[in-house]
OpenMM code with the backbone's topology and positions (N, CA, C; nanometers):
from openmm import Vec3, app, unit

residues = "UNK UNK UNK UNK UNK UNK UNK UNK UNK UNK UNK UNK UNK UNK UNK UNK UNK UNK UNK UNK UNK UNK UNK UNK UNK UNK UNK UNK UNK UNK UNK UNK UNK UNK UNK UNK UNK UNK UNK UNK UNK UNK UNK UNK UNK UNK UNK UNK UNK UNK UNK UNK UNK UNK UNK UNK UNK UNK UNK UNK UNK UNK UNK UNK UNK UNK UNK UNK UNK UNK UNK UNK UNK UNK UNK UNK UNK UNK UNK UNK UNK UNK UNK UNK UNK UNK UNK UNK UNK UNK UNK UNK UNK UNK UNK UNK UNK UNK UNK UNK UNK UNK UNK UNK UNK UNK UNK UNK UNK UNK UNK UNK UNK UNK UNK UNK UNK UNK UNK UNK UNK UNK UNK UNK UNK UNK UNK UNK UNK UNK UNK UNK UNK UNK UNK UNK UNK UNK UNK UNK UNK UNK UNK UNK UNK UNK".split()
positions = [
    Vec3(13.8285, 8.5640, 8.8590),
    Vec3(13.7430, 8.4552, 8.8231),
    Vec3(13.7514, 8.3417, 8.8990),
    Vec3(13.8825, 8.2723, 8.9193),
    Vec3(13.8985, 8.1493, 9.0143),
    Vec3(13.8347, 8.1442, 9.1390),
    Vec3(13.8422, 8.2894, 9.2276),
    Vec3(13.8010, 8.2963, 9.3363),
    Vec3(13.6448, 8.2838, 9.3508),
    Vec3(13.6106, 8.3408, 9.2425),
    Vec3(13.4434, 8.3256, 9.2107),
    Vec3(13.4026, 8.1916, 9.2075),
    Vec3(13.4679, 8.1342, 9.1066),
    Vec3(13.4090, 7.9819, 9.0966),
    Vec3(13.4512, 7.8903, 9.2244),
    Vec3(13.5564, 7.9241, 9.2900),
    Vec3(13.5695, 7.8512, 9.4346),
    Vec3(13.4689, 7.8806, 9.5298),
    Vec3(13.4457, 8.0164, 9.5403),
    Vec3(13.3310, 8.0271, 9.6836),
    Vec3(13.2011, 7.9992, 9.5996),
    Vec3(13.1588, 7.9548, 9.4799),
    Vec3(13.0530, 7.9180, 9.4385),
    Vec3(13.0423, 7.7622, 9.4813),
    Vec3(13.1682, 7.7171, 9.4440),
    Vec3(13.1477, 7.5746, 9.4635),
    Vec3(13.1365, 7.5320, 9.6438),
    Vec3(13.1978, 7.6298, 9.7085),
    Vec3(13.2011, 7.6140, 9.8438),
    Vec3(13.0329, 7.6452, 9.8925),
    Vec3(12.9843, 7.7124, 9.8229),
    Vec3(12.8218, 7.7705, 9.9118),
    Vec3(12.7188, 7.6705, 9.8285),
    Vec3(12.7613, 7.5946, 9.7239),
    Vec3(12.7012, 7.4967, 9.6952),
    Vec3(12.7199, 7.3668, 9.7506),
    Vec3(12.8251, 7.3284, 9.7851),
    Vec3(12.8475, 7.2423, 9.8924),
    Vec3(12.8231, 7.2691, 10.0058),
    Vec3(12.8076, 7.3581, 10.0718),
    Vec3(12.7466, 7.4059, 10.1948),
    Vec3(12.6112, 7.3793, 10.2018),
    Vec3(12.5231, 7.4180, 10.1098),
    Vec3(12.3645, 7.4137, 10.0809),
    Vec3(12.3602, 7.2713, 10.0623),
    Vec3(12.4013, 7.1636, 9.9713),
    Vec3(12.3918, 7.0325, 9.9682),
    Vec3(12.4481, 6.9492, 10.0869),
    Vec3(12.5481, 6.9852, 10.1706),
    Vec3(12.5887, 6.8993, 10.2579),
    Vec3(12.5529, 6.9371, 10.3858),
    Vec3(12.5251, 7.0793, 10.4186),
    Vec3(12.4936, 7.1288, 10.5201),
    Vec3(12.6583, 7.1775, 10.6105),
    Vec3(12.6457, 7.2528, 10.7090),
    Vec3(12.7708, 7.2862, 10.7669),
    Vec3(12.7507, 7.2202, 10.9212),
    Vec3(12.8805, 7.1898, 10.9553),
    Vec3(12.9058, 7.1451, 11.1039),
    Vec3(12.9075, 7.2325, 11.1952),
    Vec3(12.8522, 7.2271, 11.3168),
    Vec3(12.8293, 7.3436, 11.4034),
    Vec3(13.0103, 7.3274, 11.4560),
    Vec3(13.0272, 7.4696, 11.4880),
    Vec3(13.1554, 7.5215, 11.4922),
    Vec3(13.2271, 7.6221, 11.4357),
    Vec3(13.3353, 7.6372, 11.4523),
    Vec3(13.4311, 7.7381, 11.3668),
    Vec3(13.5207, 7.7060, 11.2959),
    Vec3(13.5834, 7.7889, 11.2239),
    Vec3(13.7125, 7.7132, 11.1259),
    Vec3(13.8137, 7.6667, 11.2181),
    Vec3(13.8986, 7.5585, 11.1062),
    Vec3(14.0179, 7.5329, 11.2047),
    Vec3(14.1302, 7.6306, 11.2251),
    Vec3(14.1244, 7.7508, 11.1764),
    Vec3(14.2081, 7.8625, 11.2155),
    Vec3(14.1506, 7.9171, 11.3441),
    Vec3(14.0557, 7.8967, 11.4152),
    Vec3(13.9826, 8.0135, 11.5089),
    Vec3(14.0290, 7.9032, 11.6306),
    Vec3(14.0699, 7.9738, 11.7287),
    Vec3(14.1195, 7.9127, 11.8345),
    Vec3(14.0481, 7.8166, 11.9224),
    Vec3(13.9049, 7.8078, 11.9374),
    Vec3(13.8234, 7.7375, 12.0104),
    Vec3(13.8294, 7.5994, 11.9498),
    Vec3(13.8826, 7.5877, 11.8167),
    Vec3(13.8754, 7.4784, 11.7513),
    Vec3(13.9895, 7.3997, 11.7510),
    Vec3(14.1012, 7.4574, 11.8401),
    Vec3(14.2356, 7.3978, 11.8768),
    Vec3(14.2135, 7.2508, 11.9576),
    Vec3(14.3084, 7.1665, 12.0136),
    Vec3(14.2506, 7.0392, 12.0706),
    Vec3(14.2192, 7.0784, 12.2249),
    Vec3(14.0940, 7.0253, 12.2275),
    Vec3(14.0331, 7.0613, 12.3595),
    Vec3(14.0056, 6.9470, 12.3899),
    Vec3(14.0452, 6.8441, 12.4144),
    Vec3(14.0232, 6.7044, 12.4944),
    Vec3(14.0645, 6.7243, 12.6270),
    Vec3(14.1368, 6.7994, 12.6502),
    Vec3(14.1783, 6.8401, 12.7963),
    Vec3(14.1171, 6.8992, 12.9048),
    Vec3(13.9814, 7.0074, 12.8070),
    Vec3(13.9391, 7.0767, 12.8732),
    Vec3(13.8489, 7.0434, 13.0034),
    Vec3(13.8527, 7.0773, 13.1311),
    Vec3(13.7782, 7.0292, 13.2044),
    Vec3(13.6697, 7.1468, 13.2376),
    Vec3(13.5901, 7.0687, 13.3567),
    Vec3(13.4885, 7.1797, 13.4038),
    Vec3(13.5418, 7.2874, 13.4795),
    Vec3(13.6273, 7.2547, 13.5663),
    Vec3(13.7021, 7.3718, 13.5969),
    Vec3(13.7545, 7.4822, 13.5141),
    Vec3(13.7997, 7.4420, 13.4019),
    Vec3(13.8715, 7.5483, 13.2825),
    Vec3(13.7372, 7.6175, 13.2288),
    Vec3(13.6577, 7.5490, 13.1957),
    Vec3(13.5263, 7.5924, 13.1189),
    Vec3(13.4652, 7.6925, 13.2352),
    Vec3(13.4458, 7.6994, 13.3746),
    Vec3(13.4000, 7.7770, 13.4309),
    Vec3(13.4753, 7.9297, 13.4670),
    Vec3(13.6346, 7.8813, 13.4782),
    Vec3(13.7054, 8.0158, 13.4931),
    Vec3(13.7057, 8.0707, 13.3486),
    Vec3(13.7256, 8.0072, 13.2239),
    Vec3(13.7111, 8.0913, 13.0959),
    Vec3(13.5711, 8.1935, 13.0874),
    Vec3(13.4295, 8.1200, 13.1051),
    Vec3(13.3054, 8.1815, 13.1049),
    Vec3(13.3242, 8.2933, 13.1991),
    Vec3(13.4221, 8.2865, 13.3337),
    Vec3(13.4034, 8.4074, 13.4333),
    Vec3(13.4959, 8.5204, 13.3546),
    Vec3(13.5892, 8.4473, 13.2977),
    Vec3(13.7043, 8.5764, 13.2260),
    Vec3(13.5934, 8.6323, 13.1333),
    Vec3(13.5210, 8.5518, 13.0579),
    Vec3(13.4584, 8.6381, 12.9388),
    Vec3(13.3622, 8.7455, 12.9900),
    Vec3(13.2995, 8.6794, 13.1203),
    Vec3(13.1837, 8.7948, 13.1591),
    Vec3(13.2403, 8.9084, 13.2355),
    Vec3(13.4143, 8.9011, 13.2978),
    Vec3(13.4821, 9.0060, 13.2872),
    Vec3(13.4965, 9.0812, 13.2091),
    Vec3(13.5443, 9.0162, 13.1226),
    Vec3(13.5674, 9.1428, 13.0086),
    Vec3(13.4432, 9.1802, 12.9678),
    Vec3(13.3484, 9.1089, 12.9237),
    Vec3(13.2219, 9.2065, 12.8939),
    Vec3(13.1812, 9.3495, 13.0141),
    Vec3(13.1707, 9.3226, 13.1099),
    Vec3(13.1538, 9.4376, 13.2217),
    Vec3(13.2916, 9.5072, 13.2073),
    Vec3(13.3791, 9.4684, 13.1993),
    Vec3(13.5030, 9.5991, 13.1281),
    Vec3(13.4679, 9.6494, 13.0242),
    Vec3(13.4275, 9.6115, 12.9251),
    Vec3(13.4079, 9.6832, 12.7771),
    Vec3(13.2890, 9.7744, 12.8174),
    Vec3(13.1621, 9.7258, 12.8968),
    Vec3(13.0655, 9.8094, 12.9050),
    Vec3(13.0701, 9.9115, 12.9990),
    Vec3(13.1569, 9.8791, 13.0789),
    Vec3(13.1793, 10.0240, 13.1452),
    Vec3(13.2807, 10.1339, 13.1394),
    Vec3(13.3329, 10.1437, 13.0053),
    Vec3(13.3925, 10.2414, 12.9964),
    Vec3(13.3610, 10.3911, 12.9809),
    Vec3(13.1976, 10.3954, 12.9638),
    Vec3(13.1597, 10.5289, 12.9800),
    Vec3(13.1300, 10.5796, 13.1762),
    Vec3(13.1504, 10.4492, 13.2221),
    Vec3(13.1833, 10.4894, 13.3755),
    Vec3(13.2866, 10.5736, 13.4393),
    Vec3(13.2804, 10.5644, 13.5188),
    Vec3(13.3940, 10.6752, 13.5885),
    Vec3(13.5197, 10.5944, 13.5779),
    Vec3(13.6414, 10.6554, 13.6240),
    Vec3(13.7726, 10.6008, 13.6098),
    Vec3(13.7902, 10.5088, 13.7175),
    Vec3(13.7321, 10.5616, 13.8286),
    Vec3(13.7158, 10.4370, 13.9509),
    Vec3(13.6709, 10.3085, 13.8858),
    Vec3(13.5733, 10.3340, 13.8228),
    Vec3(13.4781, 10.1845, 13.8164),
    Vec3(13.5441, 10.1362, 13.7142),
    Vec3(13.5984, 10.1791, 13.6038),
    Vec3(13.6687, 10.1324, 13.4668),
    Vec3(13.8104, 10.0709, 13.5647),
    Vec3(13.9201, 10.1286, 13.6503),
    Vec3(14.0062, 10.0529, 13.6842),
    Vec3(13.9521, 9.9498, 13.7534),
    Vec3(13.8519, 9.9285, 13.8277),
    Vec3(13.7968, 9.8513, 13.9342),
    Vec3(13.7654, 9.7091, 13.8337),
    Vec3(13.7079, 9.7424, 13.7093),
    Vec3(13.6402, 9.6359, 13.6318),
    Vec3(13.7985, 9.5811, 13.5480),
    Vec3(13.8751, 9.6281, 13.4994),
    Vec3(13.9631, 9.6222, 13.4749),
    Vec3(14.0912, 9.5422, 13.5216),
    Vec3(14.0507, 9.5344, 13.6655),
    Vec3(14.1637, 9.5023, 13.7699),
    Vec3(14.0922, 9.3795, 13.8058),
    Vec3(13.9703, 9.3417, 13.7830),
    Vec3(13.8856, 9.2115, 13.7915),
    Vec3(13.8959, 9.1294, 13.6814),
    Vec3(13.8857, 9.1727, 13.5530),
    Vec3(13.8997, 9.1237, 13.4390),
    Vec3(14.0781, 9.0649, 13.4161),
    Vec3(14.1690, 9.1519, 13.4552),
    Vec3(14.2844, 9.0833, 13.4717),
    Vec3(14.2949, 8.9576, 13.5640),
    Vec3(14.2413, 8.9793, 13.6908),
    Vec3(14.2809, 8.8539, 13.7714),
    Vec3(14.1754, 8.7394, 13.7474),
    Vec3(14.0782, 8.7662, 13.6726),
    Vec3(14.0047, 8.6493, 13.5924),
    Vec3(14.0836, 8.5787, 13.4948),
    Vec3(14.1668, 8.6496, 13.4211),
    Vec3(14.2604, 8.6386, 13.3207),
    Vec3(14.3508, 8.5371, 13.3420),
    Vec3(14.4004, 8.5925, 13.4516),
    Vec3(14.5305, 8.4658, 13.5323),
    Vec3(14.4970, 8.3653, 13.5799),
    Vec3(14.3712, 8.3882, 13.6464),
    Vec3(14.3124, 8.2399, 13.6790),
    Vec3(14.2744, 8.1432, 13.6058),
    Vec3(14.2088, 8.1897, 13.4873),
    Vec3(14.1932, 8.1037, 13.3644),
    Vec3(14.2993, 8.0576, 13.3257),
    Vec3(14.3869, 8.1384, 13.2940),
    Vec3(14.5396, 8.1035, 13.2164),
    Vec3(14.6099, 7.9683, 13.3211),
    Vec3(14.5851, 7.9969, 13.4485),
    Vec3(14.6479, 7.8998, 13.5653),
    Vec3(14.5686, 7.7782, 13.5173),
    Vec3(14.4467, 7.7758, 13.5287),
    Vec3(14.3653, 7.6389, 13.5269),
    Vec3(14.3691, 7.5826, 13.3798),
    Vec3(14.4079, 7.6535, 13.2367),
    Vec3(14.4367, 7.6033, 13.1708),
    Vec3(14.5612, 7.5403, 13.1444),
    Vec3(14.6593, 7.5690, 13.2236),
    Vec3(14.8143, 7.5223, 13.1970),
    Vec3(14.7831, 7.3595, 13.3302),
    Vec3(14.6897, 7.3814, 13.4356),
    Vec3(14.7069, 7.2677, 13.5204),
    Vec3(14.6348, 7.1910, 13.4362),
    Vec3(14.4997, 7.1793, 13.3959),
    Vec3(14.4226, 7.1076, 13.3347),
    Vec3(14.5070, 7.0531, 13.1922),
    Vec3(14.6189, 7.1174, 13.1187),
    Vec3(14.6964, 7.0441, 12.9978),
    Vec3(14.7738, 6.9514, 13.1013),
    Vec3(14.8709, 6.9984, 13.1717),
    Vec3(14.9475, 6.9306, 13.2366),
    Vec3(14.9220, 6.7983, 13.3118),
    Vec3(14.8067, 6.7826, 13.3618),
    Vec3(14.7587, 6.6850, 13.4098),
    Vec3(14.6877, 6.5868, 13.3104),
    Vec3(14.6413, 6.6411, 13.1596),
    Vec3(14.6094, 6.5511, 13.0569),
    Vec3(14.6926, 6.4977, 12.9998),
    Vec3(14.8073, 6.5849, 12.9892),
    Vec3(14.9554, 6.5245, 12.9038),
    Vec3(14.9936, 6.4300, 13.0002),
    Vec3(15.0010, 6.4386, 13.1275),
    Vec3(15.0599, 6.3370, 13.2405),
    Vec3(14.9912, 6.2043, 13.2486),
    Vec3(14.8277, 6.2050, 13.2071),
    Vec3(14.7593, 6.0909, 13.2181),
    Vec3(14.7797, 6.0314, 13.0580),
    Vec3(14.7983, 6.1066, 12.9643),
    Vec3(14.8335, 6.0474, 12.8463),
    Vec3(14.9579, 5.9549, 12.7987),
    Vec3(15.0601, 6.0467, 12.8680),
    Vec3(15.1864, 5.9966, 12.8761),
    Vec3(15.2163, 5.8653, 12.9217),
    Vec3(15.1569, 5.8634, 13.0692),
    Vec3(15.1464, 5.7258, 13.1094),
    Vec3(15.0668, 5.6078, 13.0331),
    Vec3(14.9762, 5.6469, 12.9783),
    Vec3(14.8791, 5.5580, 12.9125),
    Vec3(14.9651, 5.5148, 12.7567),
    Vec3(15.0294, 5.5907, 12.7303),
    Vec3(15.1199, 5.5341, 12.6321),
    Vec3(15.2589, 5.4660, 12.6486),
    Vec3(15.2732, 5.4756, 12.8027),
    Vec3(15.3604, 5.4105, 12.8286),
    Vec3(15.3338, 5.2369, 12.8696),
    Vec3(15.1815, 5.2261, 12.8943),
    Vec3(15.1619, 5.1389, 12.9321),
    Vec3(15.1433, 5.0080, 12.7803),
    Vec3(15.1136, 4.8848, 12.8138),
    Vec3(15.1098, 4.7739, 12.6878),
    Vec3(14.9843, 4.8333, 12.5935),
    Vec3(14.8686, 4.8673, 12.6992),
    Vec3(14.7500, 4.8906, 12.5860),
    Vec3(14.7926, 5.0359, 12.5185),
    Vec3(14.8544, 5.1459, 12.5406),
    Vec3(14.8570, 5.2221, 12.4408),
    Vec3(14.9712, 5.2590, 12.3600),
    Vec3(15.0732, 5.1207, 12.3569),
    Vec3(15.1580, 5.1135, 12.2387),
    Vec3(15.1170, 5.1468, 12.0769),
    Vec3(15.0043, 5.1007, 12.1002),
    Vec3(14.9260, 5.1395, 11.9354),
    Vec3(14.8663, 5.2686, 11.9381),
    Vec3(14.8539, 5.3415, 12.0279),
    Vec3(14.8163, 5.4789, 12.0174),
    Vec3(14.9207, 5.5681, 11.9771),
    Vec3(15.0243, 5.5250, 11.9818),
    Vec3(15.1436, 5.5979, 11.9365),
    Vec3(15.1334, 5.6587, 11.8355),
    Vec3(15.1187, 5.5042, 11.7338),
    Vec3(15.1069, 5.5622, 11.6070),
    Vec3(14.9674, 5.5958, 11.5429),
    Vec3(14.8794, 5.5780, 11.6189),
    Vec3(14.7320, 5.6587, 11.5708),
    Vec3(14.7426, 5.7981, 11.6233),
    Vec3(14.7881, 5.8808, 11.6977),
    Vec3(14.7800, 6.0413, 11.7379),
    Vec3(14.8616, 6.1230, 11.6078),
    Vec3(15.0085, 6.0692, 11.5608),
    Vec3(15.0459, 6.1562, 11.4262),
    Vec3(14.9328, 6.1239, 11.3451),
    Vec3(14.8985, 6.0442, 11.2860),
    Vec3(14.7923, 5.9947, 11.1978),
    Vec3(14.6921, 6.1104, 11.1904),
    Vec3(14.6371, 6.1022, 11.3170),
    Vec3(14.4888, 6.2069, 11.3507),
    Vec3(14.5540, 6.3295, 11.3575),
    Vec3(14.6459, 6.3738, 11.3689),
    Vec3(14.7148, 6.5099, 11.3709),
    Vec3(14.7688, 6.5627, 11.2326),
    Vec3(14.7884, 6.4589, 11.1382),
    Vec3(14.7795, 6.4924, 11.0135),
    Vec3(14.6711, 6.5151, 10.9426),
    Vec3(14.5890, 6.4463, 10.9636),
    Vec3(14.4832, 6.4340, 10.8890),
    Vec3(14.3781, 6.5709, 10.8996),
    Vec3(14.4032, 6.6064, 11.0690),
    Vec3(14.3460, 6.7314, 11.1110),
    Vec3(14.3889, 6.8439, 11.0074),
    Vec3(14.5245, 6.8578, 11.0001),
    Vec3(14.6146, 6.9660, 10.9085),
    Vec3(14.5916, 6.9639, 10.7720),
    Vec3(14.5050, 6.9116, 10.7177),
    Vec3(14.5000, 6.8630, 10.5757),
    Vec3(14.4199, 6.9909, 10.5437),
    Vec3(14.4587, 7.0489, 10.4568),
    Vec3(14.3662, 7.1963, 10.3741),
    Vec3(14.2729, 7.1424, 10.2997),
    Vec3(14.1447, 7.1357, 10.3242),
    Vec3(14.0811, 7.0845, 10.2141),
    Vec3(13.9748, 7.1877, 10.1113),
    Vec3(14.0191, 7.3015, 10.1793),
    Vec3(13.9802, 7.4226, 10.1464),
    Vec3(14.0298, 7.4393, 9.9767),
    Vec3(14.1914, 7.4330, 9.9935),
    Vec3(14.2581, 7.4702, 9.8711),
    Vec3(14.2579, 7.3377, 9.7456),
    Vec3(14.2424, 7.3775, 9.6378),
    Vec3(14.2549, 7.2726, 9.5652),
    Vec3(14.4184, 7.2613, 9.4876),
    Vec3(14.4375, 7.1455, 9.5075),
    Vec3(14.5843, 7.1328, 9.4562),
    Vec3(14.6059, 7.0990, 9.3113),
    Vec3(14.4831, 7.0313, 9.2507),
    Vec3(14.4997, 6.9808, 9.1139),
    Vec3(14.3659, 7.0168, 9.0315),
    Vec3(14.3667, 7.0314, 8.9182),
    Vec3(14.2718, 7.0401, 8.8142),
    Vec3(14.3139, 6.9144, 8.6930),
    Vec3(14.2052, 6.9221, 8.6237),
    Vec3(14.2173, 6.8522, 8.4707),
    Vec3(14.1880, 6.9533, 8.3600),
    Vec3(14.3033, 6.9128, 8.2808),
    Vec3(14.2710, 6.9962, 8.1593),
    Vec3(14.1751, 6.9521, 8.0451),
    Vec3(14.1609, 7.0249, 7.9474),
    Vec3(14.0840, 6.9505, 7.8304),
    Vec3(14.1105, 6.7931, 7.7902),
    Vec3(14.2191, 6.7841, 7.7968),
    Vec3(14.2498, 6.6069, 7.7432),
    Vec3(14.2206, 6.5420, 7.8634),
    Vec3(14.1893, 6.5769, 7.9910),
    Vec3(14.1536, 6.4771, 8.0999),
    Vec3(14.2958, 6.4613, 8.1821),
    Vec3(14.4043, 6.5151, 8.1507),
    Vec3(14.5318, 6.4860, 8.2118),
    Vec3(14.5038, 6.5709, 8.3421),
    Vec3(14.5493, 6.5239, 8.4662),
    Vec3(14.5829, 6.5786, 8.5880),
    Vec3(14.6674, 6.7157, 8.5863),
    Vec3(14.6827, 6.8369, 8.5921),
    Vec3(14.7385, 6.9155, 8.6271),
    Vec3(14.7897, 6.9657, 8.8042),
    Vec3(14.9121, 6.9382, 8.8205),
    Vec3(14.9382, 6.9466, 8.9396),
    Vec3(15.0063, 7.0717, 8.9730),
    Vec3(15.1211, 7.1223, 8.8892),
    Vec3(15.1758, 7.2493, 8.9121),
    Vec3(15.0807, 7.3789, 8.8882),
    Vec3(15.1182, 7.4352, 8.9965),
    Vec3(15.0288, 7.5725, 9.0443),
    Vec3(15.0316, 7.6782, 8.8986),
    Vec3(15.1790, 7.6964, 8.8851),
    Vec3(15.1672, 7.7917, 8.7406),
    Vec3(15.1312, 7.7480, 8.6375),
    Vec3(15.0871, 7.6031, 8.5957),
    Vec3(15.0356, 7.5673, 8.4751),
    Vec3(14.8906, 7.6038, 8.4951),
    Vec3(14.8509, 7.5698, 8.6131),
    Vec3(14.6987, 7.6258, 8.6926),
    Vec3(14.6500, 7.7284, 8.6654),
    Vec3(14.7336, 7.8091, 8.7156),
    Vec3(14.6756, 7.9764, 8.7191),
    Vec3(14.7067, 8.0342, 8.5819),
    Vec3(14.8231, 7.9935, 8.4921),
    Vec3(14.8395, 8.0469, 8.3782),
    Vec3(14.8669, 7.9236, 8.2876),
    Vec3(14.7116, 7.8697, 8.1837),
    Vec3(14.7134, 7.7802, 8.1337),
    Vec3(14.7717, 7.8398, 7.9773),
    Vec3(14.8514, 7.6924, 7.9000),
    Vec3(14.9008, 7.7455, 7.7687),
    Vec3(14.7727, 7.7514, 7.7002),
    Vec3(14.7897, 7.8373, 7.6035),
    Vec3(14.6813, 7.8397, 7.4923),
    Vec3(14.6841, 7.7238, 7.3691),
] * unit.nanometer
topology = app.Topology()
chain = topology.addChain("A")
for resn in residues:
    res = topology.addResidue(resn, chain)
    for name in ("N", "CA", "C"):
        topology.addAtom(name, app.Element.getBySymbol(name[0]), res)
């Protein structure tokens, strides 16, 4: 019953407020992506294209499958290398900025932003009982006293 209520509330909120473009926080594509460059995007797109080619050639000959698999593995290695290079460069620039006088306030802003992103707004942590008192304990929420 609780899950039904929660999903109904979420659906009504989606209809009333709309849904942001993108995926859930748990999905890999929504992780920190401020460091992604054009080079990384092209390498990842090529990797995805090679993967699609590899999947579609399953019905072909063994030689074609092997060749497609090797091309995919090579594209995957290149994409990983590009991601590592881009992350290293971005974090190096960030650390240089934080060491400067202008970046001193950012040291406090970064953890606050990370904490805000980690908050889970899908799960309700408290409700009110019949008397209007806030109930926070999970066992009392799931098994109310009669």
